[in-house]
C-alpha positions, -999 to +999 in steps of 0.1 A: +129-219-277+091-214-267+085-187-242+077-190-205+039-196-203+024-167-175+011-190-148-016-186-134-023-160-101+013-147-116+004-113-100+007-122-063+038-149-077+056-119-093+054-100-055+068-127-038+093-133-067+105-095-063+102-096-026+130-122-022+154-105-049+146-125-079+145-111-110+105-105-127+098-098-165+072-076-168+050-081-206+034-056-220+021-046-254+053-022-259+078-049-251+092-062-220+112-057-189+137-074-169+134-056-128+151-060-100+139-041-065+163-016-060+162-021-022+169-058-022+194-056-054+230-067-043+260-069-067+257-103-073+221-096-085+224-071-106+252-085-127+227-115-134+198-087-144+226-069-166+241-099-184+226-082-219+228-044-204+232-019-183+205-012-158+183+019-158+170+033-120+126+034-123+114+051-099+073+070-095+068+106-104+065+113-066+105+104-062+118+123-092+100+152-080+122+148-046+151+150-070+143+176-089+139+154-121+103+164-133+112+194-152+134+170-173+118+158-211+122+119-202+101+126-170+072+148-183+042+131-181+059+098-169+042+076-139+073+056-139+103+077-144+137+061-158+172+071-147+201+064-170+227+050-146+259+063-156+292+046-141+291+065-113+257+056-101+270+029-089+246+005-066+255+022-039+247+053-049+218+038-069+205+027-035+209+063-019+189+079-051+158+059-042+159+059-004+154+093+015+164+091+045+197+102+038+185+133+014+192+158+037+225+144+046+238+138+009+213+161-007+237+163-035+225+133-062+236+138-099+237+148-123+207+126-131+192+123-167+159+108-175+147+097-208+111+084-221+104+049-212+081+053-249+066+020-254+078+005-224+061+029-201+029+003-191+057-023-181+078+004-159+046+017-143+036-021-133+067-031-121+067-002-097+030-013-089+047-050-079+069-030-054+041-014-039+021-045-034+052-061-019+058-033+006+088-026-010+101+011-017+088+019-055+117+017-074+134-013-093+165-018-114+152-025-151+165-040-183+148-042-217+147-076-225+138-097-256+102-125-255+133-155-251+145-158-220+184-169-220+194-207-210+195-206-176+176-175-166+139-180-166+123-152-144+089-157-135+065-137-161+035-111-154+013-091-175+018-055-175-023-051-175-026-076-151-002-061-126-021-028-132-055-042-131-047-065-100-074-055-072-071-078-042-110-069-029-123-089-064-115-126-050-118-117-011-140-143+007-145-157+043-117-187+055-128-184+093-154-169+119-150-175+155-169-162+191-142-137+203-147-123+234-130-087+241-127-070+274-146-045+267-170-059+241-173-100+251-203-106+224-181-104+194-178-125+164-145-125+142-144-132+109-112-134+086-115-127+050-083-138+025-077-129-008-081-167-029-047-163-042-032-156-007-023-124+005-031-104+035-059-115+059-085-087+072-107-089+101-142-082+104-151-077+147-189-081+141-202-068+179-231-069+195-243-052+227-253-083+246-236-109+257-240-137+249-246-123+215-282-111+202-293-128+173-294-112+146-289-078+140-316-054+135-323-040+104-310-001+096-283+016+092-255-002+111-225+017+129-191+007+114-158+017+119-129+006+088-098+007+114-060+005+090-037-017+111-011+000+130+011-021+150+030+004+164-002+022+176-025-006+183-004-028+201+028-006+210+008+022+225+028+048+201+017+082+207+033+093+175-005+091+160-041+085+178-047+051+162-047+032+194-072+054+210-092+055+176-095+019+178-105+014+219-126+042+212-145+025+177-150-002+199-165+009+229-188+036+205-203+001+189-209-015+224-227+012+235-248+015+200-284-007+209-278-027+179-241-031+175-221-024+143-186-038+130-153-031+131-132-036+100-093-044+107-078-038+077-042-050+072-033-013+055-003-004+076+007+034+074-022+044+055-011+016+023+025+018+022+034-012+047+052-011+079+089-012+072+080+020+050+058+035+076+092+035+098+109+051+070+083+080+074+086+082+108+123+085+101+115+112+078+093+130+099+122+130+131+143+150+104+110+173+098+090+161+070+050+160+080+031+122+073+023+140+037+056+148+028+071+119+041+052+094+021+057+117-011+097+113-006+096+074-002+081+078-034+045+071-029+011+090-033-002+099+006-024+076+013-021+041-009-049+025+011-079+008-006-111+010+007-124-012-019-115-041+004-139-029+029-167-022+007-167-064-005-164-075+034-193-054+039-215-068+010-205-104+023-214-100+060-248-089+046-243-053+051-254-024+023-265+006+044-242+022+074-235+051+095-197+054+091-179+060+119-146+083+105-134+120+103-120+111+068-143+117+041-122+099+016-136+069+031-174+074+026-169+088-010-148+055-014-174+031+002-205+049-015-183+042-052-186+008-043-223+003-035-221+007+006-249+031+012-229+055+037-264+071+057-245+086+077-209+095+090-206+098+128-171+121+143-148+101+158-118+124+171-095+118+198-080+144+219-044+152+206-011+148+232+019+163+232+036+138+203+010+138+177-003+173+175+016+187+143+002+146+130-032+158+136-028+190+121-016+176+087-046+152+086-069+178+093-050+207+071-036+188+042-057+153+039-090+168+044-101+152+076-129+169+096-106+175+134 
């Protein structure tokens, strides 16, 4: 039987399949894995995955640390940690193992045993990367499989190397632009960017201090703000963060600058973990964890954002040297790493409120923000 060919744009298609609770096959030089997003699995889909063998549960090293597994030999040095599933670790208990919301209520999970992923480590790491790209909890059920798919069960295939090397910024392009007068910045043009193969769209607000917009922006470092989308703060007015005030203050600062500037609105909600996972992090904060620990308990890094996207957007807008409106040193370093000259960092701190004081303290003390 001929192996199923890997289709063009397989990575975004694999993300979509995983988000639809479908099985995806990940190929690597060390072998292939059939994987299923753990948080979306149900009894029928898990049964379909386990036709040839019982599935293991693959989690990130961060989640494994929360589960106190990183001292086991099987987890040592592994970015993707494979947890064997004895009979008692059924679907319900597996979901409880990957979802930290109930950790305090049901802290005793186990005994859990890990094993070295060996030659399948690259495929396992790619599976977790796909889950992150899809805004899912980074955990999958996984079964090693042969190169030849079973009759009637041909999952979408993707190469581990393609997944691990995938960057949406590589093929970002302008797809639309139009005048967008804002209440505080009527001389604004919106420019929409989209990865060529689809995916989250990012926006640039090119703001002129004059209305109608003045003809071209004068040369020299331009005032720029990178703002990650925050539905709860920007739209709903949440007091848990400072995102809404930062957004409005950034627009005001750019309007006040004689040369205007650019605000990049990046679809990287919740520091890149996605809206649903951000809400899960909020639930963990209600249990007493700070923003960093909440992300780590979910299995993510403390910040999963990719500011290479911003560098590509700025270059396509003809901007190479900027004054960056930020308190985050990582934004400065990342833009410079990707070829944007940050001539000056302009402070951008908002006053605290009773609901976000701890959040701001964590940004300063644990994430190194200048607050």
